[in-house]
One Martini backbone bead per residue (centre of mass of N, CA, C, O) as a GRO file, in nm:
protein
  304
    1MET     BB    1   0.094   0.038   0.024
    2LYS     BB    2   0.061   0.358  -0.030
    3THR     BB    3   0.158   0.644   0.104
    4PRO     BB    4  -0.023   0.893   0.204
    5ASP     BB    5  -0.119   1.231   0.170
    6LEU     BB    6  -0.148   1.419   0.455
    7SER     BB    7  -0.350   1.659   0.602
    8THR     BB    8  -0.442   1.871   0.847
    9ARG     BB    9  -0.730   1.903   0.745
   10GLN     BB   10  -0.804   1.602   0.755
   11LEU     BB   11  -0.738   1.550   1.053
   12ARG     BB   12  -0.937   1.757   1.172
   13ALA     BB   13  -1.189   1.635   1.050
   14PHE     BB   14  -1.167   1.354   1.176
   15LEU     BB   15  -1.167   1.453   1.479
   16ALA     BB   16  -1.432   1.604   1.471
   17LEU     BB   17  -1.604   1.350   1.407
   18ALA     BB   18  -1.509   1.174   1.643
   19ASP     BB   19  -1.626   1.379   1.859
   20GLN     BB   20  -1.928   1.447   1.741
   21ARG     BB   21  -2.087   1.231   1.562
   22ASN     BB   22  -2.140   1.476   1.342
   23PHE     BB   23  -2.146   1.637   1.045
   24THR     BB   24  -2.258   1.917   1.108
   25ARG     BB   25  -2.084   1.990   1.358
   26ALA     BB   26  -1.806   1.931   1.228
   27ALA     BB   27  -1.830   2.134   0.998
   28GLU     BB   28  -1.857   2.384   1.178
   29ASN     BB   29  -1.581   2.352   1.325
   30CYS     BB   30  -1.435   2.373   1.022
   31HIS     BB   31  -1.572   2.581   0.835
   32LEU     BB   32  -1.783   2.398   0.665
   33SER     BB   33  -1.950   2.248   0.452
   34GLN     BB   34  -2.100   1.951   0.435
   35PRO     BB   35  -2.004   1.863   0.154
   36ALA     BB   36  -1.703   1.936   0.196
   37PHE     BB   37  -1.663   1.756   0.443
   38SER     BB   38  -1.744   1.484   0.318
   39ALA     BB   39  -1.521   1.494   0.099
   40LEU     BB   40  -1.281   1.491   0.294
   41ILE     BB   41  -1.338   1.216   0.424
   42ARG     BB   42  -1.342   1.051   0.162
   43THR     BB   43  -1.049   1.116   0.078
   44LEU     BB   44  -0.916   0.990   0.326
   45GLU     BB   45  -1.027   0.701   0.289
   46ASP     BB   46  -0.911   0.658   0.006
   47GLY     BB   47  -0.613   0.700   0.085
   48LEU     BB   48  -0.623   0.459   0.311
   49GLY     BB   49  -0.826   0.216   0.219
   50THR     BB   50  -1.060   0.291   0.440
   51ARG     BB   51  -1.290   0.284   0.680
   52LEU     BB   52  -1.363   0.513   0.963
   53PHE     BB   53  -1.684   0.510   0.930
   54ASP     BB   54  -2.003   0.460   1.059
   55ARG     BB   55  -2.312   0.500   0.882
   56ASP     BB   56  -2.625   0.656   0.953
   57THR     BB   57  -2.918   0.831   1.008
   58ARG     BB   58  -2.829   0.872   1.337
   59SER     BB   59  -2.508   0.792   1.317
   60VAL     BB   60  -2.153   0.806   1.418
   61HIS     BB   61  -1.876   0.571   1.386
   62LEU     BB   62  -1.607   0.411   1.460
   63THR     BB   63  -1.403   0.207   1.338
   64PRO     BB   64  -1.149   0.005   1.409
   65GLU     BB   65  -0.963   0.173   1.221
   66GLY     BB   66  -1.040   0.448   1.340
   67ARG     BB   67  -0.939   0.390   1.628
   68LEU     BB   68  -0.647   0.334   1.541
   69PHE     BB   69  -0.606   0.628   1.405
   70GLU     BB   70  -0.667   0.841   1.625
   71GLY     BB   71  -0.402   0.852   1.792
   72SER     BB   72  -0.218   0.928   1.553
   73ALA     BB   73  -0.361   1.189   1.471
   74ARG     BB   74  -0.316   1.342   1.735
   75ARG     BB   75  -0.006   1.327   1.730
   76LEU     BB   76   0.043   1.464   1.460
   77LEU     BB   77  -0.088   1.737   1.532
   78GLU     BB   78   0.085   1.796   1.782
   79GLU     BB   79   0.361   1.786   1.640
   80MET     BB   80   0.300   2.004   1.435
   81GLY     BB   81   0.230   2.225   1.638
   82GLY     BB   82   0.504   2.216   1.785
   83ALA     BB   83   0.682   2.285   1.540
   84ILE     BB   84   0.549   2.558   1.480
   85ARG     BB   85   0.595   2.687   1.758
   86ASP     BB   86   0.902   2.657   1.761
   87LEU     BB   87   0.958   2.820   1.507
   88ALA     BB   88   0.821   3.080   1.603
   89ASP     BB   89   1.008   3.125   1.845
   90HIS     BB   90   1.262   3.162   1.668
   91VAL     BB   91   1.161   3.388   1.479
   92GLU     BB   92   1.073   3.572   1.745
   93ARG     BB   93   1.302   3.527   1.971
   94ARG     BB   94   1.213   3.335   2.225
   95LYS     BB   95   1.426   3.137   2.097
   96GLY     BB   96   1.766   3.003   2.111
   97ARG     BB   97   2.103   2.972   1.950
   98VAL     BB   98   2.439   3.103   1.996
   99ARG     BB   99   2.765   3.071   1.837
  100VAL     BB  100   3.069   3.210   1.966
  101ALA     BB  101   3.380   3.339   1.849
  102ALA     BB  102   3.659   3.492   2.039
  103LEU     BB  103   3.868   3.699   2.137
  104PRO     BB  104   3.972   3.751   2.452
  105SER     BB  105   3.971   4.067   2.444
  106LEU     BB  106   3.663   4.069   2.367
  107ALA     BB  107   3.534   3.862   2.568
  108ALA     BB  108   3.630   4.045   2.826
  109GLY     BB  109   3.560   4.352   2.739
  110TRP     BB  110   3.326   4.423   2.507
  111LEU     BB  111   3.114   4.187   2.457
  112PRO     BB  112   2.939   4.165   2.722
  113ARG     BB  113   2.765   4.421   2.663
  114VAL     BB  114   2.626   4.302   2.415
  115PHE     BB  115   2.506   4.054   2.547
  116ALA     BB  116   2.334   4.206   2.754
  117GLU     BB  117   2.161   4.355   2.547
  118PHE     BB  118   2.053   4.106   2.399
  119MET     BB  119   1.933   3.944   2.655
  120GLN     BB  120   1.732   4.167   2.735
  121LYS     BB  121   1.566   4.148   2.466
  122TRP     BB  122   1.640   3.809   2.442
  123PRO     BB  123   1.611   3.584   2.698
  124GLY     BB  124   1.564   3.301   2.527
  125ILE     BB  125   1.859   3.331   2.431
  126THR     BB  126   2.146   3.144   2.379
  127ILE     BB  127   2.497   3.182   2.460
  128ASP     BB  128   2.791   3.067   2.306
  129LEU     BB  129   3.137   3.081   2.425
  130ASP     BB  130   3.455   3.112   2.251
  131ASP     BB  131   3.775   3.171   2.377
  132ALA     BB  132   4.010   3.254   2.119
  133LEU     BB  133   4.219   3.237   1.889
  134SER     BB  134   4.196   3.292   1.563
  135ASP     BB  135   4.248   3.005   1.451
  136ALA     BB  136   4.037   2.870   1.639
  137CYS     BB  137   3.794   3.033   1.548
  138LEU     BB  138   3.798   2.937   1.250
  139ALA     BB  139   3.769   2.634   1.312
  140LEU     BB  140   3.486   2.657   1.439
  141VAL     BB  141   3.346   2.759   1.187
  142ARG     BB  142   3.424   2.535   0.990
  143GLY     BB  143   3.302   2.300   1.196
  144GLY     BB  144   3.019   2.428   1.323
  145GLN     BB  145   3.070   2.543   1.635
  146ALA     BB  146   3.026   2.826   1.488
  147ASP     BB  147   2.860   3.088   1.344
  148PHE     BB  148   3.080   3.301   1.446
  149ALA     BB  149   3.363   3.537   1.432
  150LEU     BB  150   3.617   3.715   1.621
  151ALA     BB  151   3.888   3.837   1.434
  152ALA     BB  152   4.218   3.864   1.307
  153SER     BB  153   4.423   3.941   1.039
  154GLY     BB  154   4.698   3.824   1.147
  155ALA     BB  155   4.554   3.514   1.119
  156GLY     BB  156   4.376   3.505   0.852
  157ALA     BB  157   4.060   3.586   0.846
  158ALA     BB  158   4.029   3.607   0.508
  159GLN     BB  159   4.092   3.320   0.464
  160GLY     BB  160   3.932   3.124   0.252
  161ASN     BB  161   3.671   2.998   0.054
  162ASP     BB  162   3.474   2.915   0.313
  163LEU     BB  163   3.509   3.218   0.388
  164ARG     BB  164   3.376   3.524   0.533
  165SER     BB  165   3.451   3.878   0.573
  166ARG     BB  166   3.417   4.158   0.809
  167LYS     BB  167   3.494   4.467   0.870
  168LEU     BB  168   3.503   4.658   1.175
  169CYS     BB  169   3.804   4.737   1.285
  170THR     BB  170   4.081   4.939   1.403
  171ASP     BB  171   4.354   4.856   1.612
  172ARG     BB  172   4.546   5.026   1.826
  173PHE     BB  173   4.854   5.097   1.982
  174HIS     BB  174   5.010   5.056   2.315
  175LEU     BB  175   5.183   5.158   2.574
  176VAL     BB  176   5.306   4.975   2.867
  177CYS     BB  177   5.371   5.104   3.200
  178ARG     BB  178   5.501   5.236   3.450
  179ALA     BB  179   5.468   5.538   3.607
  180ASP     BB  180   5.801   5.533   3.681
  181HIS     BB  181   5.878   5.522   3.397
  182PRO     BB  182   6.051   5.688   3.155
  183LEU     BB  183   5.831   5.641   2.921
  184ALA     BB  184   5.591   5.799   3.061
  185GLN     BB  185   5.761   6.094   2.990
  186GLU     BB  186   5.798   6.082   2.701
  187ASP     BB  187   5.754   6.289   2.447
  188ARG     BB  188   5.844   6.080   2.201
  189LEU     BB  189   5.742   5.795   2.077
  190THR     BB  190   5.949   5.513   1.987
  191LEU     BB  191   6.089   5.218   1.899
  192LYS     BB  192   6.384   5.295   1.967
  193LYS     BB  193   6.314   5.372   2.268
  194ILE     BB  194   6.193   5.081   2.344
  195ALA     BB  195   6.394   4.847   2.261
  196PRO     BB  196   6.599   4.839   2.520
  197TRP     BB  197   6.375   4.748   2.689
  198PRO     BB  198   6.220   4.542   2.869
  199PHE     BB  199   6.007   4.282   2.721
  200ILE     BB  200   5.664   4.192   2.689
  201GLN     BB  201   5.556   3.904   2.522
  202MET     BB  202   5.363   3.751   2.311
  203ALA     BB  203   5.260   3.496   2.161
  204ARG     BB  204   5.302   3.390   1.831
  205ASN     BB  205   4.976   3.306   1.794
  206SER     BB  206   4.903   3.594   1.829
  207SER     BB  207   4.770   3.886   1.704
  208VAL     BB  208   4.952   4.079   1.854
  209ARG     BB  209   5.225   3.960   1.767
  210GLN     BB  210   5.184   3.963   1.459
  211SER     BB  211   5.147   4.267   1.431
  212LEU     BB  212   5.415   4.349   1.561
  213ASP     BB  213   5.614   4.195   1.380
  214ALA     BB  214   5.528   4.329   1.111
  215ALA     BB  215   5.602   4.630   1.202
  216LEU     BB  216   5.911   4.574   1.309
  217HIS     BB  217   6.038   4.472   1.077
  218PRO     BB  218   6.368   4.394   1.178
  219MET     BB  219   6.319   4.459   1.455
  220ARG     BB  220   6.434   4.417   1.795
  221LEU     BB  221   6.350   4.313   2.106
  222ASN     BB  222   6.388   4.301   2.468
  223GLN     BB  223   6.321   4.002   2.554
  224VAL     BB  224   6.199   3.840   2.873
  225PHE     BB  225   5.897   3.762   2.792
  226GLU     BB  226   5.661   3.488   2.710
  227VAL     BB  227   5.304   3.502   2.678
  228GLU     BB  228   4.949   3.425   2.671
  229HIS     BB  229   4.845   3.657   2.873
  230LEU     BB  230   4.742   3.976   2.957
  231ALA     BB  231   4.740   3.942   3.265
  232THR     BB  232   5.042   3.874   3.271
  233VAL     BB  233   5.148   4.131   3.156
  234MET     BB  234   5.043   4.312   3.378
  235GLY     BB  235   5.201   4.183   3.616
  236LEU     BB  236   5.489   4.230   3.500
  237VAL     BB  237   5.470   4.535   3.464
  238GLU     BB  238   5.391   4.608   3.760
  239ALA     BB  239   5.672   4.470   3.867
  240GLY     BB  240   5.906   4.591   3.664
  241LEU     BB  241   5.991   4.371   3.414
  242GLY     BB  242   5.848   4.563   3.194
  243VAL     BB  243   5.724   4.620   2.876
  244SER     BB  244   5.448   4.700   2.642
  245ILE     BB  245   5.236   4.611   2.352
  246VAL     BB  246   4.892   4.706   2.292
  247PRO     BB  247   4.575   4.709   2.228
  248ALA     BB  248   4.307   4.909   2.292
  249LEU     BB  249   4.098   4.662   2.358
  250THR     BB  250   4.304   4.577   2.618
  251LEU     BB  251   4.320   4.817   2.843
  252PHE     BB  252   4.149   4.700   3.082
  253HIS     BB  253   4.397   4.545   3.210
  254PHE     BB  254   4.557   4.854   3.273
  255ARG     BB  255   4.363   4.986   3.503
  256ARG     BB  256   4.605   5.145   3.687
  257GLU     BB  257   4.782   5.355   3.890
  258SER     BB  258   5.070   5.210   3.825
  259LEU     BB  259   4.986   5.271   3.526
  260VAL     BB  260   5.069   5.335   3.176
  261THR     BB  261   4.909   5.463   2.876
  262ARG     BB  262   5.028   5.496   2.527
  263PRO     BB  263   5.025   5.603   2.232
  264LEU     BB  264   5.147   5.448   1.915
  265PRO     BB  265   5.284   5.622   1.637
  266VAL     BB  266   5.284   5.362   1.408
  267ALA     BB  267   5.326   5.263   1.109
  268GLY     BB  268   5.127   4.965   1.071
  269LEU     BB  269   5.029   4.951   1.381
  270THR     BB  270   4.778   4.716   1.352
  271ARG     BB  271   4.438   4.574   1.416
  272THR     BB  272   4.217   4.383   1.233
  273LEU     BB  273   3.873   4.334   1.261
  274HIS     BB  274   3.662   4.041   1.220
  275LEU     BB  275   3.375   3.897   1.072
  276VAL     BB  276   3.321   3.541   1.066
  277GLN     BB  277   3.190   3.317   0.811
  278ARG     BB  278   3.031   3.115   0.626
  279ARG     BB  279   2.966   3.116   0.292
  280GLU     BB  280   2.769   2.896   0.337
  281GLY     BB  281   2.486   2.986   0.428
  282SER     BB  282   2.274   3.071   0.692
  283LEU     BB  283   2.159   3.229   0.953
  284SER     BB  284   1.997   3.246   1.213
  285VAL     BB  285   1.795   3.460   1.359
  286ALA     BB  286   1.962   3.485   1.618
  287ALA     BB  287   2.246   3.513   1.489
  288GLN     BB  288   2.178   3.760   1.311
  289SER     BB  289   2.108   3.952   1.544
  290LEU     BB  290   2.387   3.947   1.679
  291HIS     BB  291   2.554   4.021   1.439
  292ASP     BB  292   2.420   4.306   1.394
  293LEU     BB  293   2.491   4.422   1.672
  294ILE     BB  294   2.797   4.398   1.649
  295VAL     BB  295   2.830   4.570   1.398
  296GLU     BB  296   2.707   4.825   1.521
  297ARG     BB  297   2.893   4.853   1.773
  298LEU     BB  298   3.185   4.798   1.654
  299GLY     BB  299   3.166   4.973   1.390
  300SER     BB  300   3.129   5.247   1.589
  301LEU     BB  301   3.391   5.217   1.721
  302LYS     BB  302   3.636   5.407   1.893
  303VAL     BB  303   3.978   5.357   1.829
  304ASP     BB  304   4.285   5.479   1.979
   0.00000   0.00000   0.00000
């Protein structure tokens, strides 16, 4: 027997008649004329290849096959209704999930304010956050573990035919040192003046380090430490063990009375931030909403 194509209209008509046991009342419940309703039931029975109702001049009753079908029909309608309600909740942003990968400097500093704004507006949407370096962020997007990523161009954010990227802003770099360090009062900062001092360097796979290396080449700094985390840079600088150069969007790590941050006007020393997603396929309604809010907020951000 070929599986028939059943419509929700047919199922509702069947259940209305099963409940009312009367064609006139069932047709009224379905907002149909009695002839149209009778034709709908007949089409359903023809499609299933069996009678579902016993009819006489006084009553309508389910056949054994009708009773067997009744439970399945109710479940089918309920599942269809649940699927439609769930889809509507996602479309209306009453529920959903967004998976974001972001550089640690953004995930810890600027991004939480955007998340808070987003979740206040759509509290039913869950945000999953992976804070990782740019290469790892891109791998998460490629592997489908993240809807989109906030990454830096220094790690090749725009590379790969499977990804597309949108420039958000350009992050400029600052010197960080102790307030009592000679460079804190230097009239005009240059890389030559910074180079002799003990320097705290970020790890080679970080976008901060890659941007710095590209701008400084072939100059070498007096590196005394190489570390993974900006919080470690802050601790070492505050202890007087060296100075460092960091992007403006990371300066929240260094807001201490004992430290000074100063803009470093060096041509080419910038870090461009991108929003990266897969080239194929579209974002969910929830993910697109967060994507657009990030573009609006970060795209208009003035980075000194």
